[in-house]
C-alpha positions as CSV (number, residue, x, y, z in Angstrom):
1,X,67.0,41.9,123.9
2,X,69.3,41.2,121.0
3,X,67.6,37.9,120.2
4,X,64.2,39.7,120.2
5,X,65.5,42.4,117.9
6,X,67.0,39.8,115.5
7,X,63.7,37.9,115.4
8,X,61.9,41.0,114.3
9,X,64.7,42.5,112.3
10,X,62.6,42.8,109.1
11,X,59.8,44.6,111.0
12,X,62.4,47.0,112.5
13,X,63.8,47.7,109.0
14,X,60.5,48.5,107.4
15,X,59.3,50.6,110.3
16,X,62.5,52.7,110.3
17,X,62.4,53.1,106.5
18,X,58.7,54.0,106.6
19,X,59.4,56.7,109.2
20,X,62.4,57.9,107.1
21,X,60.1,58.5,104.1
22,X,57.8,60.9,105.9
23,X,60.5,62.7,107.9
24,X,62.3,63.2,104.5
25,X,59.1,64.6,103.0
26,X,58.4,67.1,105.8
27,X,62.1,68.2,105.8
28,X,61.8,68.7,102.1
29,X,59.3,71.5,102.6
30,X,61.9,73.4,104.5
31,X,64.6,72.8,101.9
32,X,62.4,74.1,99.1
33,X,60.7,77.0,101.0
34,X,63.4,79.7,100.7
35,X,63.6,79.3,97.0
36,X,60.0,78.4,95.8
37,X,57.9,79.1,98.9
38,X,55.3,76.8,100.5
39,X,52.3,77.3,98.2
40,X,49.8,74.7,97.2
41,X,51.8,74.1,94.1
42,X,54.9,73.2,96.1
43,X,53.0,70.8,98.3
44,X,51.3,69.3,95.2
45,X,54.7,68.7,93.5
46,X,56.3,67.3,96.6
47,X,53.5,64.9,97.5
48,X,53.1,63.8,93.8
49,X,56.8,63.2,93.1
50,X,57.4,61.3,96.3
51,X,54.3,59.1,95.8
52,X,55.3,58.5,92.2
53,X,58.9,57.6,93.3
54,X,57.6,55.2,96.0
55,X,55.4,53.5,93.3
56,X,58.5,53.1,91.2
57,X,60.4,51.8,94.2
58,X,57.7,49.2,95.0
59,X,57.8,47.9,91.4
60,X,61.6,47.9,91.1
61,X,62.0,46.4,94.6
62,X,59.6,43.6,93.7
63,X,61.5,42.7,90.6
64,X,64.9,42.9,92.3
65,X,63.6,40.7,95.2
66,X,62.6,38.0,92.7
67,X,66.0,38.0,91.2
68,X,68.2,38.5,94.3
69,X,66.3,37.9,97.5
70,X,68.1,38.2,100.9
71,X,69.5,40.6,103.4
72,X,72.5,41.6,101.3
73,X,70.6,43.3,98.5
74,X,68.1,44.7,100.9
75,X,70.7,46.4,103.2
76,X,72.6,47.6,100.1
77,X,69.5,49.5,99.0
78,X,69.1,51.0,102.5
79,X,72.7,52.0,102.6
80,X,72.6,53.7,99.2
81,X,69.4,55.5,100.2
82,X,71.3,56.8,103.2
83,X,74.1,58.0,101.0
84,X,71.6,59.8,98.7
85,X,69.9,61.5,101.6
86,X,73.4,62.6,102.8
87,X,74.1,64.0,99.3
88,X,70.8,65.9,99.4
89,X,71.9,67.5,102.7
90,X,75.2,68.6,101.3
91,X,74.1,69.9,97.9
92,X,70.5,71.0,98.6
93,X,71.1,74.8,98.6
94,X,73.5,74.7,95.6
95,X,70.8,72.8,93.6
96,X,68.0,75.1,94.6
97,X,70.0,78.3,94.0
98,X,70.6,77.1,90.4
99,X,67.0,76.1,90.0
100,X,65.8,79.5,91.3
101,X,68.1,81.4,89.1
102,X,67.2,79.6,85.9
103,X,63.4,78.9,86.2
104,X,61.0,81.7,87.1
105,X,57.8,79.6,87.2
106,X,57.5,78.3,90.8
107,X,55.4,75.4,89.6
108,X,58.2,74.1,87.3
109,X,61.0,75.2,89.7
110,X,59.5,73.3,92.7
111,X,58.8,70.2,90.5
112,X,62.4,70.1,89.2
113,X,63.9,70.8,92.7
114,X,61.9,68.0,94.2
115,X,62.9,65.5,91.5
116,X,66.6,66.4,91.6
117,X,66.9,66.3,95.4
118,X,64.3,63.8,96.6
119,X,63.4,61.4,93.8
120,X,66.3,59.0,94.2
121,X,66.1,58.4,98.0
122,X,62.3,58.1,97.7
123,X,62.6,55.4,95.0
124,X,65.2,53.5,97.1
125,X,63.1,53.7,100.3
126,X,60.1,52.4,98.3
127,X,62.1,49.3,97.4
128,X,62.5,48.2,101.0
129,X,59.0,46.9,101.7
130,X,58.7,44.5,98.8
131,X,62.3,43.3,99.3
132,X,61.6,42.6,103.0
133,X,58.3,40.9,102.1
134,X,60.2,38.5,99.8
135,X,62.5,37.5,102.6
136,X,59.5,37.0,104.9
137,X,57.6,34.7,102.5
138,X,58.3,31.3,104.0
139,X,55.0,29.6,103.4
140,X,52.5,30.3,100.6
141,X,49.4,29.8,102.9
142,X,50.5,32.7,105.1
143,X,52.0,34.9,102.4
144,X,49.2,37.4,102.4
145,X,49.4,37.8,106.2
146,X,53.2,38.3,106.0
147,X,53.1,40.9,103.3
148,X,50.1,42.8,104.9
149,X,51.9,42.8,108.2
150,X,55.1,44.3,106.8
151,X,53.3,47.0,104.8
152,X,51.2,47.8,107.9
153,X,54.3,48.2,110.0
154,X,55.8,50.4,107.3
155,X,52.7,52.6,107.3
156,X,52.9,52.8,111.1
157,X,56.5,53.9,110.8
158,X,55.4,56.6,108.3
159,X,52.8,57.9,110.8
160,X,55.4,57.9,113.6
161,X,57.8,59.7,111.4
162,X,55.2,62.4,110.5
163,X,54.5,63.3,114.1
164,X,58.1,63.0,115.1
165,X,59.3,65.4,112.4
166,X,56.4,67.9,112.7
167,X,56.3,68.2,116.5
168,X,59.9,67.6,117.5
169,X,62.7,67.2,114.9
170,X,62.1,70.2,112.6
171,X,61.7,72.8,115.4
172,X,64.6,71.3,117.3
173,X,67.2,70.3,114.7
174,X,66.6,72.2,111.4
175,X,66.2,70.7,108.0
176,X,69.9,70.1,107.3
177,X,70.6,68.3,110.6
178,X,67.4,66.2,110.0
179,X,68.7,65.1,106.6
180,X,72.0,64.1,108.1
181,X,70.1,62.2,110.9
182,X,68.1,60.3,108.3
183,X,71.2,59.5,106.3
184,X,73.1,58.3,109.4
185,X,70.2,56.3,110.7
186,X,69.8,54.5,107.3
187,X,73.5,53.8,107.1
188,X,73.5,52.5,110.6
189,X,70.4,50.3,109.9
190,X,72.1,48.8,106.9
191,X,75.2,48.0,109.0
192,X,73.1,46.3,111.7
193,X,71.0,44.3,109.3
194,X,73.6,43.6,106.6
195,X,76.2,40.9,106.1
196,X,79.7,41.5,107.6
197,X,81.3,41.0,104.2
198,X,79.8,44.2,102.8
199,X,81.0,46.5,105.6
200,X,84.5,47.3,104.2
201,X,83.0,48.8,101.0
202,X,80.5,50.8,103.0
203,X,83.1,52.2,105.4
204,X,85.1,53.5,102.4
205,X,82.1,55.3,101.1
206,X,81.2,56.7,104.5
207,X,84.6,58.3,104.8
208,X,83.9,60.4,101.7
209,X,80.4,61.3,102.9
210,X,81.8,62.2,106.3
211,X,84.3,64.6,104.8
212,X,81.6,66.3,102.7
213,X,79.3,66.6,105.8
214,X,82.2,68.1,107.8
215,X,82.8,70.6,105.1
216,X,79.1,71.6,105.2
217,X,79.1,72.0,109.0
218,X,82.3,74.1,108.8
219,X,80.7,76.3,106.1
220,X,77.6,76.9,108.3
221,X,79.7,77.7,111.3
222,X,81.8,80.2,109.3
223,X,78.7,81.9,107.9
224,X,77.2,82.3,111.4
225,X,80.4,83.9,112.6
226,X,80.0,86.4,109.8
227,X,76.4,87.3,110.8
228,X,74.6,84.9,108.4
229,X,72.2,82.5,110.0
230,X,70.1,79.6,108.7
231,X,67.4,79.0,111.3
232,X,64.5,76.6,111.3
233,X,61.5,77.6,113.4
234,X,58.2,75.7,113.9
235,X,56.7,77.4,110.8
236,X,59.5,78.4,108.5
237,X,63.1,78.3,107.4
238,X,64.6,81.7,108.1
239,X,67.8,83.4,106.8
240,X,69.3,86.3,108.6
241,X,72.3,88.1,107.0
242,X,74.1,91.5,107.0
243,X,74.5,93.9,104.2
244,X,74.4,97.5,103.1
245,X,71.2,99.5,102.5
246,X,71.5,100.8,98.9
247,X,69.4,103.9,99.6
248,X,71.4,105.2,102.6
249,X,74.7,103.3,102.5
250,X,74.1,102.3,106.1
251,X,74.9,98.8,107.4
252,X,71.7,96.7,107.9
253,X,70.6,93.3,109.0
254,X,68.0,91.5,107.0
255,X,65.5,88.6,107.5
256,X,64.3,86.4,104.7
257,X,61.6,83.8,104.8
258,X,60.2,83.8,101.2
259,X,62.2,83.3,98.0
260,X,64.5,86.2,97.2
261,X,62.6,88.7,99.2
262,X,63.4,90.6,102.4
263,X,60.6,90.5,104.9
264,X,62.2,92.6,107.6
265,X,65.3,94.7,108.2
266,X,67.1,96.8,110.8
267,X,69.9,99.3,110.6
268,X,73.0,98.2,112.5
269,X,74.6,101.5,113.3
270,X,71.4,103.0,114.9
271,X,68.1,101.3,115.1
272,X,66.3,104.5,114.6
273,X,64.5,104.3,111.2
274,X,62.8,101.9,108.8
275,X,64.9,100.2,106.2
276,X,62.3,98.8,103.9
277,X,60.4,101.3,101.7
278,X,57.0,99.6,101.9
279,X,57.0,99.8,105.7
280,X,57.2,103.6,105.6
281,X,53.9,103.7,103.8
282,X,52.3,102.5,107.0
283,X,52.8,106.1,108.3
284,X,49.7,106.9,106.2
285,X,47.6,105.4,108.9
286,X,48.2,108.5,111.1
287,X,46.9,110.7,108.3
288,X,43.6,108.8,108.0
289,X,43.3,108.5,111.8
290,X,45.5,111.2,113.5
291,X,44.1,110.5,116.9
292,X,45.0,106.8,116.8
293,X,46.2,105.3,120.1
294,X,45.8,101.6,119.6
295,X,47.2,99.5,116.8
296,X,47.2,95.9,115.8
297,X,49.7,94.3,113.4
298,X,49.0,91.0,111.7
299,X,52.4,89.4,111.1
300,X,55.4,90.4,113.1
301,X,58.5,89.1,111.3
302,X,61.5,90.9,112.9
303,X,59.1,93.5,114.5
304,X,60.7,96.4,112.6
305,X,57.6,98.4,112.3
306,X,56.2,97.7,115.8
307,X,59.4,99.0,117.3
308,X,59.3,102.1,115.1
309,X,55.6,102.6,115.9
310,X,56.4,102.6,119.6
311,X,59.3,105.0,119.2
312,X,57.3,107.5,117.2
313,X,54.1,107.3,119.2
314,X,55.1,107.3,122.9
315,X,51.5,107.4,124.1
316,X,50.2,104.6,121.8
317,X,50.3,100.8,122.1
318,X,50.5,98.1,119.6
319,X,49.5,94.4,119.7
320,X,51.3,92.0,117.3
321,X,49.9,88.7,116.2
322,X,52.7,86.5,114.9
323,X,52.0,82.8,114.3
324,X,55.6,81.7,114.7
325,X,57.2,82.0,118.2
326,X,60.5,81.1,116.5
327,X,60.3,84.4,114.5
328,X,59.7,86.3,117.7
329,X,62.8,84.7,119.3
330,X,64.9,85.7,116.3
331,X,63.6,89.2,116.7
332,X,64.6,89.2,120.3
333,X,68.0,87.6,119.8
334,X,69.1,89.4,116.6
335,X,66.8,92.5,116.0
336,X,66.8,94.3,119.4
337,X,63.2,93.4,120.2
338,X,62.6,94.2,123.9
339,X,59.6,93.8,126.2
340,X,57.4,96.8,126.7
341,X,54.1,97.3,128.5
342,X,52.9,99.0,125.3
343,X,53.7,96.0,123.2
344,X,51.5,92.9,123.2
345,X,52.5,89.7,121.5
346,X,50.2,86.9,120.6
347,X,51.5,83.7,118.9
348,X,48.5,82.6,116.9
349,X,47.1,82.4,113.4
350,X,45.9,85.9,112.5
351,X,42.5,84.7,111.4
352,X,41.9,82.7,114.6
353,X,42.9,85.9,116.6
354,X,40.4,88.0,114.6
355,X,37.6,85.5,115.0
356,X,38.0,85.7,118.8
357,X,38.9,89.3,119.2
358,X,36.6,91.8,121.0
359,X,39.1,94.7,121.4
360,X,38.8,97.8,119.2
361,X,41.8,99.2,117.4
362,X,42.3,102.5,115.7
363,X,44.7,101.1,113.2
364,X,45.2,97.6,111.8
365,X,48.4,96.8,109.8
366,X,48.3,93.7,107.6
367,X,51.8,92.3,107.0
368,X,51.0,88.6,107.0
369,X,51.5,88.4,103.2
370,X,55.2,88.8,103.5
371,X,55.9,85.6,101.6
372,X,55.1,86.6,98.0
373,X,55.1,82.9,96.9
374,X,52.8,81.5,99.6
375,X,50.1,83.8,100.9
376,X,47.8,82.3,103.6
377,X,44.6,82.3,101.5
378,X,42.3,82.4,104.6
379,X,43.6,85.9,105.3
380,X,42.6,87.3,101.9
381,X,38.9,86.7,102.1
382,X,35.8,88.9,102.6
383,X,35.1,87.1,105.9
384,X,38.6,88.1,107.2
385,X,38.0,91.7,106.3
386,X,34.6,91.6,107.9
387,X,36.4,90.5,111.1
388,X,39.0,93.3,110.6
389,X,36.2,95.9,110.3
390,X,34.6,94.6,113.4
391,X,37.9,95.0,115.2
392,X,38.3,98.6,114.2
393,X,37.0,101.7,116.0
394,X,34.5,103.9,114.2
395,X,37.3,106.0,112.6
396,X,39.6,103.0,112.1
397,X,41.9,102.3,109.2
398,X,43.5,99.2,107.8
399,X,46.6,99.1,105.7
400,X,47.5,95.8,104.0
401,X,50.8,95.1,102.1
402,X,50.7,92.7,99.1
403,X,53.1,92.0,96.2
404,X,51.5,92.2,92.8
405,X,51.1,94.4,89.8
406,X,48.0,96.5,89.3
407,X,47.1,95.6,85.8
408,X,47.4,92.7,83.4
409,X,47.7,89.0,84.3
410,X,50.2,89.6,87.0
411,X,47.8,91.9,88.7
412,X,45.0,89.4,89.4
413,X,46.0,89.1,93.0
414,X,45.8,92.8,93.6
415,X,42.5,93.3,91.8
416,X,40.9,90.4,93.6
417,X,42.0,91.6,97.0
418,X,41.1,95.2,96.2
419,X,37.6,94.2,95.2
420,X,37.3,92.0,98.2
421,X,38.3,94.8,100.6
422,X,36.0,97.3,98.7
423,X,33.1,95.0,99.4
424,X,33.6,95.7,103.1
425,X,35.0,99.2,103.4
426,X,33.4,102.4,101.9
427,X,36.8,103.9,100.8
428,X,39.7,101.9,99.5
429,X,43.0,103.3,98.0
430,X,46.1,101.7,96.5
431,X,49.7,103.0,96.9
432,X,52.3,101.3,94.7
433,X,55.5,101.6,96.6
434,X,58.2,101.7,93.8
435,X,56.5,103.1,90.7
436,X,53.0,104.7,90.9
437,X,52.8,105.1,87.2
438,X,53.6,101.6,86.0
439,X,50.5,99.4,86.4
440,X,52.3,96.3,85.0
441,X,55.2,96.4,87.5
442,X,55.2,93.7,90.2
443,X,55.9,95.6,93.4
444,X,54.8,96.1,97.0
445,X,51.3,97.7,97.0
446,X,49.8,99.2,100.2
447,X,46.0,98.9,100.2
448,X,44.5,101.4,102.6
449,X,40.8,101.2,103.7
450,X,38.9,103.5,106.1
451,X,35.8,102.5,108.0
452,X,34.1,105.9,108.2
453,X,31.7,106.9,105.4
454,X,33.2,110.4,105.4
455,X,35.4,110.9,102.3
456,X,39.0,111.2,103.5
457,X,41.5,113.9,102.4
458,X,44.0,112.5,100.0
459,X,46.8,115.0,100.5
460,X,48.7,116.2,103.6
461,X,50.4,119.4,104.8
462,X,52.9,117.2,106.6
463,X,56.1,117.1,104.5
464,X,56.8,113.6,105.8
465,X,53.5,112.2,104.6
466,X,52.8,114.1,101.4
467,X,55.4,112.1,99.3
468,X,53.4,108.9,100.0
469,X,50.3,110.5,98.6
470,X,52.1,111.1,95.3
471,X,52.3,107.3,95.0
472,X,48.5,106.9,95.1
473,X,47.2,104.9,92.1
474,X,44.8,107.2,90.3
475,X,44.0,104.9,87.4
476,X,40.9,102.7,87.3
477,X,41.0,99.3,89.0
478,X,39.3,96.8,86.8
479,X,36.5,94.8,88.4
480,X,37.4,91.6,86.4
481,X,38.2,89.4,89.4
482,X,35.8,87.8,91.8
483,X,35.5,88.6,95.5
484,X,37.6,86.2,97.5
485,X,35.7,84.1,100.1
486,X,36.4,81.4,102.6
487,X,34.7,79.0,100.1
488,X,36.8,80.1,97.1
489,X,40.1,81.9,97.2
490,X,42.5,80.7,94.5
491,X,45.4,82.9,95.5
492,X,48.0,80.3,94.6
493,X,46.9,80.6,91.0
494,X,47.1,84.3,91.1
495,X,50.5,84.2,92.7
496,X,51.8,81.9,90.0
497,X,50.7,84.3,87.3
498,X,52.2,87.2,89.2
499,X,55.7,85.9,89.0
500,X,55.5,84.0,85.7
501,X,58.1,85.4,83.3
502,X,58.9,88.3,85.7
């Protein structure tokens, strides 16, 4: 077995390094997500930077191979790449916190974060294939075959790394542990393939890296003991932490998926009320449809509103469509989510659910746009709201939460979505959550649409509901944005303008 491995050592090296590139790229999305989201811009920057760095690596590796061919330089490059990945694991959050605090444009922030954290290891891993090819070139008449074979094996490694990371590593280990795994694997590979004479220097460096990694693990363990968690799920990187609600002074626990924004929360002293202001506006649904008995929520997060809905409506039921089973498990483990015959949970993309749904609901809550920096565009379109309308009873109402302003360049997302919904429903209203008089303010906006042709009453005798009607936007909504469709929904562009210079 050892003889066989030695014979194909170069093939093993390029396969492992090819796999490492793609595992690193997929793990990078989880590193960046809490700070810049996962929008099209983030993916564009990530893919573009890594491809560019690999190209530099191919060029540099070829030049170095001509000057210093052999296993010594090759394994030194692999070793340094492992060290750089380890450094990324240790400093990733510090770097991204600084980037997020200093750069508001997510396009620039994601580009800079990708370059700082992932450019160096990508360049080094790109150097491996041409350096390995130089070692393999023993005869000119077979040089093409040798180079082609090694690059093919490297690509097969990348394919294997893609599936390994996407289906197994990220859900099982989390982004930080994956980076440490890549770093350790590359260092081990360099030790196996490298000359014995280089080992002493590498062991010295590894001691320092090991100390840094141990400090990082200690920090994570300490934070978990204080109620702060950094959890990777199949679809997201999730932070859970404790704090104090500024409005009530009560202790609360928060869940964050998108940059700098709380998606869900729960009071810790008594789980008897809603913490987040925007969720309270969902109570308007019972004004528009007071006899509602069945509800559907698109997007569950920590299930704060579904729990509240069941508490306040003991004869009603609610179905929740949450794409991420990991989020549901967090809600069960940390946010008091319990099984109930009146609570149905489906782990599926909301659009797929709507396309197949035949059940009628009195209320549909849209809370799948929780991530302000990366909205699923296929849930914003006219086709989606046609499916929502088909899923509503005759007197049904839909309430959708988005983050935007109402006017100006930062309000393009709202105006496009408002016009899209209005193309399906006869009556549509907007309720800015924080300030109903400032059309330029970026804030949560609840868009309410009723299915019936009858003009609804826009005030209430209920003292609990009337304050929400005071937040209704009474100004004009400009029709300057096109209706969003499955064919064309540039919501990433609108999001970028929403948060530019805000």
